[in-house]
DSSP file (Angstrom, degrees, kcal/mol; ACC not computed):
  #  RESIDUE AA STRUCTURE BP1 BP2  ACC     N-H-->O    O-->H-N    N-H-->O    O-->H-N    TCO  KAPPA ALPHA  PHI   PSI    X-CA   Y-CA   Z-CA
    1    1 A M              0   0    0      0, 0.0     2,-0.4     0, 0.0     0, 0.0   0.000 360.0 360.0 360.0 129.8   14.8  -12.1   25.3
    2    2 A Q        -     0   0    0      1,-0.0     2,-0.2     0, 0.0     0, 0.0  -0.641 360.0-131.6 -82.6 130.0   12.1  -10.0   23.6
    3    3 A Q        -     0   0    0     -2,-0.4     2,-0.3     1,-0.1    -1,-0.0  -0.548  20.1-114.0 -81.6 147.5   10.2  -11.7   20.7
    4    4 A K        -     0   0    0     -2,-0.2     2,-0.1     1,-0.1    -1,-0.1  -0.616  34.3-117.7 -77.8 133.2    9.8  -10.1   17.4
    5    5 A K        -     0   0    0     -2,-0.3     3,-0.1     1,-0.1    -1,-0.1  -0.475  16.1-156.4 -72.5 145.1    6.1   -9.3   16.7
    6    6 A L  S    S+     0   0    0      1,-0.2    40,-3.0    -2,-0.1    41,-0.4   0.723  74.7  19.4 -92.8 -25.3    4.6  -11.1   13.6
    7    7 A S  E     -A   45   0A   0     38,-0.3     2,-0.3    39,-0.1    38,-0.3  -0.978  64.0-161.2-145.7 157.9    1.8   -8.6   13.0
    8    8 A Y  E     -A   44   0A   0     36,-3.0    36,-2.9    -2,-0.3     2,-0.1  -0.937  24.9-112.2-135.3 153.7    0.9   -5.0   13.9
    9    9 A T  E  >  -A   43   0A   0     -2,-0.3     4,-2.7    34,-0.2     5,-0.2  -0.337  47.4 -99.7 -70.4 169.5   -2.2   -2.8   14.0
   10   10 A V  H  > S+     0   0    0     32,-0.8     4,-2.0     1,-0.2     5,-0.1   0.922 126.0  51.1 -59.2 -43.8   -2.2    0.0   11.4
   11   11 A E  H  > S+     0   0    0      1,-0.2     4,-1.7     2,-0.2    -1,-0.2   0.896 111.6  46.7 -64.6 -40.1   -1.0    2.5   14.0
   12   12 A E  H  > S+     0   0    0      1,-0.2     4,-2.6     2,-0.2    -1,-0.2   0.880 109.2  54.7 -65.7 -37.8    1.9    0.2   15.1
   13   13 A A  H  X S+     0   0    0     -4,-2.7     4,-2.6     2,-0.2     6,-0.4   0.859 105.2  53.9 -63.2 -34.5    2.8   -0.4   11.4
   14   14 A V  H  X S+     0   0    0     -4,-2.0     4,-2.2    -5,-0.2     5,-0.3   0.940 111.8  44.8 -60.8 -48.7    3.1    3.4   11.0
   15   15 A A  H  < S+     0   0    0     -4,-1.7    -2,-0.2     1,-0.2    -1,-0.2   0.885 117.6  43.4 -65.7 -39.8    5.5    3.6   13.9
   16   16 A V  H  < S+     0   0    0     -4,-2.6    -2,-0.2     1,-0.2    -1,-0.2   0.900 122.1  36.2 -72.7 -42.0    7.6    0.6   12.8
   17   17 A S  H  < S-     0   0    0     -4,-2.6    -2,-0.2    -5,-0.2    -3,-0.2   0.775  92.9-133.4 -86.2 -27.4    7.8    1.4    9.1
   18   18 A G     <  +     0   0    0     -4,-2.2     2,-0.4     1,-0.3    -3,-0.1   0.543  63.8 129.5  82.0   5.3    8.0    5.2    9.2
   19   19 A I        -     0   0    0     -6,-0.4    -1,-0.3    -5,-0.3    -2,-0.2  -0.758  64.5-108.2 -93.4 139.5    5.4    5.4    6.5
   20   20 A T     >  -     0   0    0     -2,-0.4     4,-2.5     1,-0.1     5,-0.2  -0.228  21.8-116.3 -67.5 157.5    2.5    7.8    7.2
   21   21 A K  H  > S+     0   0    0      1,-0.2     4,-2.5     2,-0.2     5,-0.2   0.906 116.1  53.3 -57.2 -43.7   -1.0    6.4    8.0
   22   22 A T  H  > S+     0   0    0      1,-0.2     4,-2.0     2,-0.2    -1,-0.2   0.917 111.1  45.1 -60.0 -44.8   -2.3    8.1    4.9
   23   23 A N  H  > S+     0   0    0      2,-0.2     4,-2.6     1,-0.2    -1,-0.2   0.850 110.2  54.8 -70.9 -33.0    0.3    6.4    2.7
   24   24 A L  H  X S+     0   0    0     -4,-2.5     4,-2.3     2,-0.2    -2,-0.2   0.942 109.5  47.1 -63.3 -44.5   -0.2    3.1    4.4
   25   25 A Y  H  X S+     0   0    0     -4,-2.5     4,-2.7     2,-0.2    -2,-0.2   0.890 111.1  53.0 -61.3 -39.4   -3.9    3.2    3.6
   26   26 A R  H  X S+     0   0    0     -4,-2.0     4,-2.2     2,-0.2     6,-0.2   0.931 109.2  48.2 -60.8 -45.5   -3.1    4.2    0.0
   27   27 A H  H  X>S+     0   0    0     -4,-2.6     5,-2.2     1,-0.2     6,-1.3   0.883 111.3  50.6 -64.3 -37.0   -0.8    1.2   -0.4
   28   28 A M  H ><5S+     0   0    0     -4,-2.3     3,-1.1     4,-0.2    -2,-0.2   0.946 111.7  47.8 -63.7 -46.8   -3.5   -1.1    1.1
   29   29 A H  H 3<5S+     0   0    0     -4,-2.7    -2,-0.2     1,-0.3    -1,-0.2   0.837 111.7  49.6 -63.1 -33.9   -6.1    0.4   -1.4
   30   30 A E  H 3<5S-     0   0    0     -4,-2.2    -1,-0.3    -5,-0.2    -2,-0.2   0.536 116.8-113.5 -82.9  -6.5   -3.7    0.0   -4.3
   31   31 A G  T <<5S+     0   0    0     -3,-1.1    -3,-0.2    -4,-0.6    -2,-0.1   0.585  86.7 115.1  87.4   8.6   -3.0   -3.6   -3.4
   32   32 A D  S   <S+     0   0    0     -5,-2.2     2,-0.5    -6,-0.2    -4,-0.2   0.693  72.9  49.2 -84.1 -18.5    0.7   -3.0   -2.5
   33   33 A L  S    S-     0   0    0     -6,-1.3     2,-0.3    -9,-0.1    -2,-0.2  -0.958  77.6-146.1-126.0 115.5    0.2   -3.8    1.2
   34   34 A A        +     0   0    0     -2,-0.5    11,-0.5    -3,-0.1     2,-0.3  -0.575  25.0 174.0 -80.8 138.1   -1.5   -7.0    2.2
   35   35 A T        -     0   0    0     -2,-0.3     2,-0.3     9,-0.1     9,-0.2  -0.850  14.0-158.1-134.7 170.4   -3.6   -6.8    5.4
   36   36 A F  E     -B   43   0A   0      7,-2.2     7,-3.5    -2,-0.3     2,-0.4  -0.979  19.8-115.4-147.7 160.1   -5.9   -9.1    7.4
   37   37 A K  E     -B   42   0A   0     -2,-0.3     2,-0.4     5,-0.2     5,-0.2  -0.800  18.2-174.2 -99.4 138.9   -8.7   -8.6    9.9
   38   38 A S  E >  S-B   41   0A   0      3,-2.8     3,-1.8    -2,-0.4     2,-0.4  -0.891  73.6 -52.0-126.2  98.4   -8.4  -10.0   13.4
   39   39 A G  T 3  S-     0   0    0     -2,-0.4    -2,-0.0     1,-0.3     0, 0.0  -0.595 121.9 -22.8  66.0-123.7  -11.9   -9.3   14.9
   40   40 A R  T 3  S+     0   0    0     -2,-0.4     2,-0.3    -3,-0.1    -1,-0.3   0.525 119.2  97.0 -94.4  -5.0  -12.5   -5.7   14.3
   41   41 A R  E <   - B   0  38A   0     -3,-1.8    -3,-2.8   -32,-0.0     2,-0.5  -0.658  68.2-136.8 -93.0 138.8   -8.8   -4.7   13.9
   42   42 A R  E     - B   0  37A   0     -2,-0.3   -32,-0.8    -5,-0.2     2,-0.3  -0.815  30.5-164.8 -88.1 128.4   -7.0   -4.4   10.6
   43   43 A M  E     -AB   9  36A   0     -7,-3.5    -7,-2.2    -2,-0.5     2,-0.4  -0.825  15.7-156.1-119.8 154.1   -3.6   -6.0   11.0
   44   44 A V  E     -A    8   0A   0    -36,-2.9   -36,-3.0    -2,-0.3    -9,-0.1  -0.998  19.9-132.3-129.5 127.6   -0.4   -5.9    8.9
   45   45 A S  E  >  -A    7   0A   0    -11,-0.5     4,-2.1    -2,-0.4   -38,-0.3  -0.424  18.8-121.0 -77.5 156.0    2.1   -8.7    9.0
   46   46 A Q  H  > S+     0   0    0    -40,-3.0     4,-2.3     1,-0.2     5,-0.2   0.896 116.1  53.7 -60.0 -39.2    5.8   -8.0    9.5
   47   47 A A  H  > S+     0   0    0    -41,-0.4     4,-2.5     1,-0.2    -1,-0.2   0.895 105.6  52.2 -63.9 -38.2    6.4   -9.7    6.2
   48   48 A A  H  > S+     0   0    0      2,-0.2     4,-2.5     1,-0.2    -1,-0.2   0.922 109.6  49.8 -62.6 -44.5    3.9   -7.5    4.4
   49   49 A I  H  X S+     0   0    0     -4,-2.1     4,-2.3     1,-0.2    -2,-0.2   0.930 111.8  47.9 -61.2 -45.3    5.7   -4.4    5.7
   50   50 A E  H  X S+     0   0    0     -4,-2.3     4,-2.0     1,-0.2    -2,-0.2   0.889 111.4  51.2 -63.4 -38.5    9.1   -5.7    4.6
   51   51 A N  H  X S+     0   0    0     -4,-2.5     4,-2.2     2,-0.2    -1,-0.2   0.889 109.2  50.2 -65.3 -39.5    7.6   -6.6    1.1
   52   52 A L  H  X S+     0   0    0     -4,-2.5     4,-2.6     2,-0.2    -2,-0.2   0.928 109.9  49.8 -64.0 -44.1    6.2   -3.1    0.7
   53   53 A I  H  X S+     0   0    0     -4,-2.3     4,-2.1     1,-0.2    -1,-0.2   0.885 110.3  50.9 -64.6 -37.2    9.5   -1.5    1.6
   54   54 A K  H  X S+     0   0    0     -4,-2.0     4,-2.2     2,-0.2    -1,-0.2   0.911 110.6  49.5 -63.0 -42.6   11.3   -3.7   -0.9
   55   55 A K  H  X S+     0   0    0     -4,-2.2     4,-2.4     1,-0.2    -2,-0.2   0.920 111.3  48.8 -62.1 -44.8    8.7   -2.7   -3.6
   56   56 A L  H  X S+     0   0    0     -4,-2.6     4,-2.1     1,-0.2    -1,-0.2   0.880 110.1  51.7 -65.4 -36.3    9.2    1.0   -2.8
   57   57 A E  H  X S+     0   0    0     -4,-2.1     4,-2.0     2,-0.2    -1,-0.2   0.906 110.2  49.0 -63.7 -42.8   13.0    0.6   -2.9
   58   58 A K  H  X S+     0   0    0     -4,-2.2     4,-2.2     2,-0.2    -2,-0.2   0.910 110.5  50.3 -65.7 -40.7   12.8   -1.0   -6.3
   59   59 A R  H  X S+     0   0    0     -4,-2.4     4,-2.3     1,-0.2    -1,-0.2   0.909 109.7  51.6 -61.7 -41.3   10.5    1.8   -7.6
   60   60 A A  H  X S+     0   0    0     -4,-2.1     4,-1.3     1,-0.2    -1,-0.2   0.890 109.9  49.2 -63.4 -38.8   12.9    4.4   -6.3
   61   61 A Q  H  < S+     0   0    0     -4,-2.0    -1,-0.2     2,-0.2    -2,-0.2   0.904 111.6  48.1 -68.0 -40.3   15.8    2.7   -8.1
   62   62 A V  H  < S+     0   0    0     -4,-2.2    -2,-0.2     1,-0.2    -1,-0.2   0.883 112.6  49.6 -66.2 -38.9   13.9    2.5  -11.4
   63   63 A A  H  <        0   0    0     -4,-2.3    -1,-0.2     1,-0.2    -2,-0.2   0.750 360.0 360.0 -69.5 -27.0   12.9    6.1  -11.1
   64   64 A A     <        0   0    0     -4,-1.3    -1,-0.2    -5,-0.2    -2,-0.2   0.463 360.0 360.0 -78.4 360.0   16.4    7.3  -10.4
């Protein structure tokens, strides 16, 4: 049985979320996406990705 990853590099987060690298960095800069450092690597938790997607869904509903 394959375990679910708890955190991703930015490149992996792009692949998992479907959000472009540019937009992920924009969300990080704006404070919408929490990240952390592990050595030299910038990491994004699975929970942070899910929270970002929920925020984006709420914004889309309000805008509609």
